VOGU-3710 file (C-alpha; in Angstrom, 3 decimals, decimal comma):
1> mlryvvrrig> -0,096/-0,085/-0,026  2,779/2,160/0,987  4,737/1,848/-2,608  1,358/2,291/-4,545  0,887/5,905/-2,302  4,334/6,889/-3,098  4,065/6,105/-6,724  0,909/8,135/-6,711  2,410/11,169/-5,064  5,475/11,112/-7,408
11> qmigvlflls> 2,859/11,327/-10,317  1,000/14,301/-8,526  4,164/16,319/-8,382  4,812/15,751/-12,253  1,504/16,668/-12,970  2,055/19,974/-11,171  5,242/20,561/-12,572  3,698/20,206/-15,994  1,003/22,646/-15,236  3,487/25,296/-13,629
21> vllfvwlral> 5,038/25,336/-17,179  1,773/25,789/-18,971  0,704/28,300/-16,700  3,984/30,406/-16,832  3,687/30,439/-20,668  0,045/30,863/-20,804  0,163/34,002/-18,465  2,940/35,510/-20,466  1,164/35,015/-24,019  -1,967/36,728/-22,684
31> pggpvsaicg> -2,465/40,100/-24,535  -0,816/43,044/-22,416  0,647/40,807/-19,959  1,517/41,249/-16,306  3,303/44,473/-16,958  0,366/46,307/-18,623  -2,070/45,169/-15,727  0,398/46,591/-13,206  1,362/49,952/-15,388  -1,987/50,565/-16,903
41> erctpprraa> -3,069/51,782/-20,252  -0,955/54,971/-20,033  2,366/53,432/-18,995  5,397/55,157/-20,392  8,385/53,144/-21,800  10,590/53,739/-18,949  7,959/52,769/-16,496  7,308/49,905/-18,441  11,034/48,767/-18,561  11,169/49,443/-14,701
51> iektlgmdqp> 8,253/47,241/-14,060  9,996/44,499/-16,072  13,252/44,824/-14,346  11,377/44,433/-10,976  9,749/41,518/-12,092  12,550/39,709/-13,828  11,044/39,929/-17,200  14,288/41,098/-18,795  15,846/37,679/-17,757  16,259/34,974/-20,302
61> vlvqyfsflk> 12,859/32,693/-20,132  14,466/29,827/-18,415  15,911/32,221/-15,579  12,235/33,523/-15,394  10,479/30,402/-15,326  12,709/29,105/-12,491  12,383/32,310/-10,385  8,564/32,092/-10,837  9,011/28,039/-9,581  11,175/28,972/-6,892
71> ravtgdfgls> 8,503/31,674/-5,407  5,647/29,380/-6,024  7,325/26,969/-3,813  7,723/29,476/-1,070  4,413/30,818/-1,337  5,520/34,267/-2,857  3,030/35,038/-5,807  3,365/38,749/-5,459  0,675/41,590/-4,946  -2,747/41,825/-6,130
81> tkvdpgrevt> -3,454/44,397/-8,411  -7,316/44,497/-8,709  -8,618/41,872/-6,027  -7,485/43,684/-3,201  -4,738/46,160/-4,519  -1,472/46,078/-2,723  -1,944/43,240/-0,797  0,152/39,897/-0,945  -2,175/37,523/-2,881  -1,173/34,472/-0,559
91> aifmerlpgt> -2,835/36,573/2,450  -5,799/36,933/0,091  -6,150/33,277/-0,594  -5,755/32,078/2,818  -8,434/34,815/4,056  -10,869/33,601/1,287  -10,368/29,734/1,287  -12,032/28,851/4,651  -15,220/30,386/2,713  -14,953/28,333/-0,559
101> lelsllamii> -14,009/24,988/1,705  -17,098/25,493/3,835  -19,328/25,961/0,970  -17,792/23,172/-1,094  -17,862/20,902/1,888  -21,267/21,145/2,528  -22,526/20,872/-0,783  -20,510/17,597/-1,368  -22,334/16,384/2,091  -25,485/17,154/0,436
111> aiavgiplgy> -24,939/15,618/-2,915  -23,726/12,498/-1,118  -26,383/12,303/1,493  -29,130/12,537/-0,981  -27,289/10,939/-4,398  -26,237/7,302/-2,749  -29,186/6,347/-0,994  -31,557/7,604/-3,734  -29,494/5,842/-6,383  -29,583/2,692/-4,221
121> maakrrggil> -33,444/2,823/-3,836  -33,889/3,564/-7,299  -32,006/0,662/-8,343  -33,565/-1,649/-5,958  -37,177/-0,665/-7,525  -35,893/-0,123/-11,176  -38,553/0,979/-13,552  -41,034/2,177/-10,105  -42,208/5,893/-9,696  -39,388/6,655/-7,520
131> dglsltgsli> -36,843/5,548/-10,130  -38,661/7,685/-12,871  -38,912/10,734/-10,729  -35,401/10,590/-9,539  -34,228/10,344/-12,983  -35,986/13,281/-13,989  -34,471/15,139/-11,097  -30,848/14,100/-12,052  -31,580/15,189/-15,638  -32,804/18,688/-14,313
141> gvavpvffta> -29,555/19,053/-11,929  -27,495/18,542/-14,975  -29,153/20,417/-17,576  -30,345/23,514/-15,742  -27,452/25,893/-15,692  -25,919/26,615/-12,054  -26,555/30,519/-12,312  -30,146/29,922/-13,109  -30,725/27,441/-10,331  -29,177/30,197/-8,117
151> filkyffaie> -31,219/33,107/-9,147  -34,181/30,922/-8,443  -33,262/29,869/-4,862  -32,273/33,439/-4,130  -35,292/35,085/-5,550  -38,066/32,729/-3,558  -36,222/31,624/-0,241  -34,411/34,919/0,080  -36,040/37,774/-1,207  -39,511/36,762/-1,327
161> whlfpvtgrq> -40,089/34,242/1,695  -37,056/35,815/3,700  -36,213/32,362/4,932  -32,335/32,846/4,154  -30,008/35,683/3,704  -29,501/37,320/0,335  -25,661/37,551/0,567  -22,441/37,259/2,104  -21,242/34,702/4,669  -22,293/36,084/7,874
171> sdldatritn> -24,766/38,881/9,174  -22,921/42,045/10,867  -22,156/40,314/14,054  -19,451/40,659/16,464  -18,147/37,014/16,007  -14,902/35,754/17,490  -12,469/34,631/14,571  -10,317/31,684/15,443  -9,675/29,651/11,979  -11,828/31,870/9,817
181> ffvldglltr> -14,394/29,035/9,061  -17,227/30,834/10,368  -19,508/27,916/11,357  -16,602/26,116/13,145  -15,529/29,392/14,926  -19,033/29,658/16,193  -18,912/26,240/17,439  -15,580/26,577/18,962  -16,449/29,568/20,948  -19,881/28,662/22,022
191> ewdaawdafk> -21,262/31,408/19,958  -24,592/29,474/18,472  -26,034/32,425/17,100  -22,920/33,439/14,883  -22,325/29,442/13,873  -26,163/29,459/12,916  -26,170/32,734/11,329  -22,966/31,532/9,191  -24,786/28,216/8,304  -27,973/29,785/7,179
201> hlilpaitls> -25,644/31,778/4,775  -24,312/28,707/3,402  -27,398/26,756/2,740  -28,699/28,198/-0,486  -25,257/28,551/-2,298  -24,497/24,793/-1,045  -27,879/23,756/-2,533  -27,236/25,470/-5,534  -23,591/24,065/-6,087  -24,918/20,331/-4,981
211> tipfafifri> -27,295/20,033/-7,939  -24,528/18,979/-10,608  -22,531/16,679/-8,425  -25,749/14,920/-7,043  -26,947/14,145/-10,396  -23,892/12,507/-11,176  -23,489/10,619/-8,047  -27,248/9,407/-8,094  -26,798/8,181/-11,676  -23,607/6,393/-11,125
221> trgavsevle> -24,710/4,727/-8,109  -28,029/3,704/-9,608  -26,072/2,277/-12,341  -23,568/0,567/-10,434  -25,973/-0,970/-8,020  -28,071/-2,387/-10,795  -25,133/-3,778/-12,442  -23,732/-5,528/-9,208  -27,293/-6,828/-8,418  -27,334/-9,055/-11,558
231> edyvrtaeak> -23,703/-10,571/-10,483  -23,602/-14,525/-10,048  -21,859/-13,679/-6,743  -24,898/-11,704/-5,478  -27,317/-14,397/-6,465  -25,208/-17,030/-4,736  -25,022/-15,250/-1,576  -28,738/-14,860/-1,652  -29,195/-18,657/-2,200  -26,834/-19,646/0,538
241> gltakvvnrr> -29,263/-17,903/3,042  -27,528/-14,652/3,916  -30,002/-12,018/4,941  -30,750/-8,956/2,774  -28,964/-6,755/5,196  -25,718/-8,940/4,962  -25,887/-9,004/1,098  -26,399/-5,730/0,594  -23,612/-4,455/2,729  -20,995/-6,953/1,962
251> hvlrnallpv> -21,636/-7,786/-1,894  -24,023/-5,087/-3,452  -22,567/-1,638/-1,674  -19,012/-2,552/-1,355  -18,457/-3,493/-4,973  -21,214/-0,642/-6,318  -19,075/2,050/-4,428  -16,014/1,791/-6,658  -17,204/4,099/-9,463  -18,950/6,200/-6,852
261> vtiiglqtga> -15,855/7,101/-5,144  -14,375/8,035/-8,327  -17,253/10,152/-9,328  -17,273/11,816/-5,751  -13,572/12,689/-6,041  -13,777/14,071/-9,352  -16,937/16,284/-8,402  -15,157/17,301/-5,358  -12,479/18,676/-7,424  -14,272/20,372/-9,602
271> llggavltef> -16,527/22,124/-6,885  -13,142/23,588/-5,339  -12,041/25,081/-8,415  -15,736/25,906/-9,887  -17,812/27,643/-7,440  -17,196/30,917/-9,537  -21,094/31,416/-10,572  -22,651/30,249/-7,312  -20,225/32,820/-5,003  -21,020/35,447/-7,704
281> vfgfpglgda> -24,868/35,251/-7,448  -24,981/35,052/-3,879  -22,109/37,800/-3,422  -20,224/34,816/-1,335  -16,532/36,078/-0,517  -14,702/32,765/-1,519  -11,975/32,105/-4,075  -14,837/31,684/-6,853  -15,614/35,400/-6,425  -11,745/36,203/-6,350
291> latasrdkdf> -11,388/34,236/-9,621  -13,988/35,822/-11,618  -12,567/39,302/-10,271  -8,867/38,425/-11,198  -10,198/37,132/-14,535  -12,146/40,157/-15,593  -9,643/42,760/-14,239  -6,326/40,824/-15,249  -4,810/40,427/-11,858  -2,294/37,830/-13,115
301> amlqllilaa> -0,629/37,392/-9,627  -4,212/36,297/-8,339  -4,768/34,167/-11,460  -1,557/32,139/-11,263  -2,066/31,163/-7,501  -5,738/30,400/-7,903  -5,283/28,371/-10,970  -2,411/26,415/-9,226  -4,391/25,809/-6,068  -7,347/24,524/-8,087
311> aaayvlvnll> -5,212/21,985/-10,053  -3,443/21,177/-6,695  -6,755/20,453/-5,087  -7,820/18,629/-8,048  -4,756/16,372/-8,192  -4,841/15,834/-4,138  -8,502/14,830/-4,054  -7,761/12,453/-6,968  -4,764/10,890/-4,746  -7,112/10,234/-2,024
321> vdiayayidp> -9,596/8,776/-4,467  -7,054/6,213/-5,757  -6,107/5,742/-2,009  -9,659/4,919/-1,259  -10,156/2,524/-4,547  -6,864/0,761/-3,455  -8,421/0,054/-0,020  -11,965/-0,705/-1,323  -10,329/-3,261/-4,030  -6,921/-4,379/-3,143
331> rvrtr> -6,266/-5,516/-6,874  -5,739/-1,721/-7,732  -2,458/-1,771/-5,755  -0,446/-3,874/-8,160  -1,546/-2,218/-11,331
//
């Protein structure tokens, strides 16, 4: 198992290295580039030359890349020009990361808690009313754009019925900050009103964000359980007199979970890097909102950190999925 994990970590490092090369080339190939973003439209040639020298862009390309790589490893990505002008982008990232993690975690909990049981029940009652309604709901979850779902939920539940807050992560409360995870901070400090208020701000964005992963998890679970139920070893277990509970736990769910674990990992990585529209609609100050601003206003320092972080999160989640996969099915470790 240890050898398998080490091999996967080596592959992860290789992927991140290749991505850093592509990111370095891409950002410098964009119209204007970092110098124009910092200098502005009325930049004089002397001023441009001074900025290029400060950024090291007057050096050979290889020297620039290894300098960029060295700074990236040490967490030095420079100063933000648009998201929060003048601040270190690493500080902005660490400030906004907890909000996106809270939102993504709750969204994935909702998707898993609803998708797996519903997929299992739909497979056991294939062709029934529950199966048909669930399939229709999953198709709607995939087909309807996230921003449209966000607007609908926000309009009815926040604006019309006043059941949930309209925007933000928390109301204007004098809450104690420890970890910057607002719900967790409220629980740790026993400020129950602050924890509940922060949780209410998460509910609508999390439901919106969970629609697509729910649809995938449900459909994969339904398909996997349906396939496993037709296997000979399941019929053999039933013929041996094993109870339905034992058959479902040991033979059906354990084998059906393999593709489900994979799709959960893929969707988790996608959530961490793709909450842009949801955070924008709900005015949620997370990394998605920062990515939208950085892309629109060409904040290159912020962009390179966010892209690398999203890729690292995606690769790390897939590493954890591979480990879980190898634990569930030991045959994977030998491949």
